[in-house]
N, C-alpha and C positions, 0 to 999 in steps of 0.2 A: 220842701220846695224842690230840691236838686234832685231827689228821687222821682218826682213827678215829671220833672223836665226830662230825665233821662228816658222815662217810659213813653212820654210823649214823642220825642225824638225818634226813639227806637220803633214805634209804632209807623212813623211816617216813613221810616226806612225799608220796614219789613215788607210790604205789599209791592213796591217796585224791586225790590232784590228779586222776588220770587217771579213776579212776572217777566222782568228783564231777562233772567237767568233761563226761565222755561222758554220764551219765545226764541232765545239764541240757539237753545238745544235744539228745538222743531227745525231751525233752519239748517242746523248741521246734519239733522237726522235726514231732511230732504236732499242734501247735496249729497248725503251717502247712497241713497237711492237712486238720484240721477248717474253718479260716479258709477255703480254696478249694475244699472239698468240693463245693459246689453248681455251681462252674465246671467243675470236674474230672469228676465223676462224672455229671452230666447228659448229657455228650457222651461219644462213643465215642473216648476219649483212651486212647492206648497208655500201658502202664504204663513202658515206656522214657521216655516224656515227663515223666511224673509223677516218676520218679526222677531224671531231670535237673533238674527244679525243685527236688526237695529236695537234690541236690548243691550246686546254685548258692547255695541259700540257708544251708548251714553256715558259710561265713566271716562270715556277718553275724550269726548266732546266736553265734559263737565270742566276737564284740567284747563280748557282755555274759556269756557262761558262763566265761570263763577267769578274771575277777576273782570268780565264784561259786566256782569250782573251788579257787582259792586260798584262799579264806575256810574252805571245809570242810577242805581239807588241813592247813592251818596249825592249825585249831582243834580236830580229831581227833587229830593226831598230838601236840600239846603236851599236850592233855587227859589223853592215854593215859600220857605219859611222866610228868605229875605224879601220876595216881591211883596208878600201881603204883610211887611212890616213887623212879622213877630219875632225875628231874631233882633230888630232893633229895641222892642219891648224887652227882650232880656238883656240886651247890653244895658238898657236903661236902668234895668233892676240891679246891676252892677256884676252881673254874669259875663266874664271875659268870653271872646270866641274860642279860645282854646278848651273851655270847659264846656262849652256847648258841643264841641267837636268831641267827647268823649266817648258817648256811644256811637257816634260814626266810626270811631277807631276800634272800638269794641265790634263792630258789625265786621269792620276789616279783618281783625284777628281772628273772627269766628270763620269767617270765609275762606282764610289762610289755611286754617287748621283742618276745616273741611277738606280742602283741595289736597292738603298733603296727606292726608288720611285716604283719600280716594286714589290718587296717582301711586303711592305705596302699596297699599293694601287689596284695593279691589282692581284697578286697572291693569297691572300685570297678567292677572287671572282672565278678565274678560276679553283683553286684548288678544290673547292666544286662544281661547274658545273662539273669539271673532274669526281669526285666520284660518283656524281650523275648519270651522262651519263651512266658510267660504271656499276652501280648497276641496272640501267633500263635495259641494255644489257645483263647483266649476270643473272637477276632475282633473287637476292640475296634476303634471306628473308627482309633487311633493305629495299629494294625497295618496299615491299607492307606494311611498317610499322610496323614490327615486331623485336623485339630484345630480344635475349636469353641470360641467364647467368648474370642477373642483380645483382650487389652487392651495398647495400647503408649503410651508416653508419651517424648517427645524434645525435642530444642530447647530445653532447659530449663524445659521443661514448658509451652511454647508450643502446644504439638500433643498433642492426646489423641486416639488412635483406638481406635474399637471394631468387631470385626468378627466377623460371626456365625460364619465357617467359613472356612478357609484349606486349600488342599491344593496340593501341588507339581505344576507343569505338566510337559509333556513336553520342553519346552525349556529347563528350568533356572530359569523364571519361579515366582512364587508367586502362585496363583489365590484371589482374595478374593471373599466372599459377603456382602451387606447391611452395606456399611460406613458407618462413621459417624466424622466426624472435628469435632472440636472445636479452632478456632485462635483464639489470643490474642495478635494480634501487636504490640498495645500497649495502654496504660492506656486503659479505656473504648470499646476496639473488639473486637468479636468476630465470629468467623465460624463457621458451621456449614455442614456439606457433608455430602450423603445420596446414596449410589449402591448400586444393587442389586448391582454387581459392580464390578471391577477387576483389578488385578494389580502385583506389584513385580518389576523386574527392571533390571539394571545401576544400582542406587542410585537409581531412580526409582519413586515410587509413583504409580500413574495410576488414576484415578476414570473411568469410563465414564458418559458422561450423569449427572453429578452435580447435585442441586438445591442450589444456593448461596444461603445467607441472610447477609447482613451487617448487624450491629447496631452503633451507636452507643449506648452505656447499655443502655437498655431501648426505643429507637426504631429499627425496621426501616430502612435507609436504601437496599438494595439487595437484589433477589431475581431471580434468573435461572437458567435450566437452560443448562448449558453442554455442549458436546460431549465434552469431557473436561479434567480437573483434575489437573496434574503437580505432584508434591511431591518436591523433591530431598532424599533423606535416605538415609544408609549403614546398613544393618543387617546384622547377622551371622544364620546359619541360627537359631542358638538363641533369637535374639530372636522369630523366627515361630514355630517349633515347641517353644519352652519349653526353659528352661536345664536340662540334666541335673539331678536330684535329687541332694541334698547326700552321700548315701551311695554314689553312682556317681563321684564325683570323688576325686582325690588332692588333697592338701595345698596344692600350687602351684595346680591348677585352682580349689580353693574361694577361694583368695585372688584369683585374677584375677576370679572370678564375683561375689565380695563387693564389689571395686571396681566393676565394670560395672553392679552393680544400684543401689550409690549414686549412680554417675553418671546413672543414668536415673530417679532419683529413688524407687525402689522400696526405702525404710528398712526396712519391715516384712519383706519378704522377704529382704534383706540380713542381718537379725539371724538369722533361721532358718539362713543359710549359716555366720554367725558362730559360732552355737553350735555347730554341727557341726564347725566347725574347732578350735575350743578343746576338743571333745569327743574330739578325735582324739588329744590328750596327756593329757586329765583321766582318760579312762576307763582307758587302760592303766596309768597310774600308780596308779590304784585298786589294782592288784594288789600293788604295793609296800606301799600303806597297808595293806591288809586283811592282808598278812603281819607287820606289825607290831601292829595292833589286836587281831587274832584271838587270837593265842597267849596275851598278857599277859592277858585276860580269861578265857581258858580255863583258866589258871593258878589264877585266884581262884576258879573255881566247879567245878573238876574232880572234887570230891569227890562231886558230885550225881550220878554214874553215867557210864556210856560214852555216854549220849545227849546229854550236856551240850555236847560239841563241836559236833556236828550244829546243836543247838539254838542255840548263839552264831553260829554261820556264816549261819544262818536269819535271826536278829534282826540282825547286821550287814547282809546284803544288804537287808533289808527298809526298815532306816532310812536306808540310804544310797540307795536307789533314791528314796524318797520325799523325801529331801531334796534328790536331785538334780533331781527334777521340781517341787518348791517354788522352788527358786531359779533353777534353768536355764530350764525351760519356763513356768513362773507369772510369778515376778518379774523375771526378766531378758527374755523373749523376748516374751511376751503383755503384760504391763502396764509394760514398759520401766522399774520401779523400781531394778533393779539391772544394772551394766554386765555386757555378755555374760561377758566375762572372771571377773568375781567369780562370776556365777552358775555357770558351770562347775567353779570350782575351789574354792568354798567348802565342800562336802562333804568334798572331801578334806583341807583346811585343818583342819577341824572334828576329824575322825578322827584325823588325823597329832598335833594337839595332846593329844587324850584318851590316845593310845598313848604319846606321850613322858611326859606326867605320870604315867600307871601304870607305865611301866618304871622311872621315878625312884622312885617310892615303894615298889614292889617290891623295890628293893635294899636 
């Protein structure tokens, strides 16, 4: 009997899960087309290229739409079972609510595992392909290997380098344009170096004909124009041409990037990558949280009609999203009031606690 019950409830969940997830994915794809419409439709872009862009964007949208689909499916299915007294019949047969919710929680775990697989194995590859394809379509400077307004900090903050533009050379070097270097070798001593151009190769940063100012405190003690100035420093390619964005990296790569950014003193950027790292676990887990939270509140308000399940799922998603923005983006990342770990996981904790209390009281 229990196995029959599980199969029956799971069938009730499957169709709204697929339809809800698919519908929200289509909404996100439409938003992508609208967002990039000027760049895509002002040019004579082939439809196959636009189709590739949309295809590459699907895994990123699934990161957010799988929790939405889980909330819709669980709220709709349990609302219908309650409204048509099927849940009452199950309880009359001696089956507690928490046992009825086992297939619901199984769907939540499945959606969470699928979400984690997509964001870890699929999304980093497709997101990089999406950005690469779009850059080629839009013919941005990045598409031809040029990057502007580069700022580097190294040697424990003793060197700060600002570069107007960089470009890969034909022999593996990095070509630099309009370079400004601030060097603080010891307390009270400051060096300023400015050069129209330079290059980096074999761990050597070379400035051509730099103007060099040396200060002790506020007093200028030396000024000269040199043939070249060489600074020995090892950089990775990512340091010059930009670290891959958080959604283009796997969990292992994110962890390495966070360590490198902290070592370079880029604490603010490191927090951005830390938030993405924690979100790789927190957002998939939200599928399971919604599978607990949605049904129990759908039971309470199911008599309001067939639309109640949809309404509850929408309310759940909106509240969760706003809490995630508040705790994760605002308090943890931007204002550094909360640790990133707390900011990313606090919405899940709130919903999970509310679901546990509601299930306990419903029995």
